[in-house]
Residue, then its C-alpha position, 0 to 999 in steps of 0.5 A: m677697465s679691470p680693477e686695477v685700472l682703476q684702482y690706480c684711477s681712484r688712488a690718482i683721484v684721491r690723490y689729487m684732492n690731497g693737492d699731491m700732484t706728484l704722486f697724483l700723476q704717477y696713478v694717472d700715469k700708469a692707470i694709462q699705461l695699465w689700460e693702453e696693455e688691455k686694448k693692445k690686449e682687446r684687439l688681438y682676440v678678433a673674430i675672422e668674420e668680422l673681417l670679411d665682406l658680406p660678399t665673401k660670407e656668402k661663398l663662404r655659405n654657399l660651399k659643398w663641404s664633403 
């Protein structure tokens, strides 16, 4: 989780404790939005090895590169 998301979470907690529910909800929404964007970016980078099943990996390892 990025520092920016944690910052909005912290702000939301403080606003909740002060009784400012409107600003609390705004900060929570912003934190969730940023967190979801981070998760989308993380999913873009997947190693090819993770996508292959074991038999395919074995076939690739046994290939002779000349």
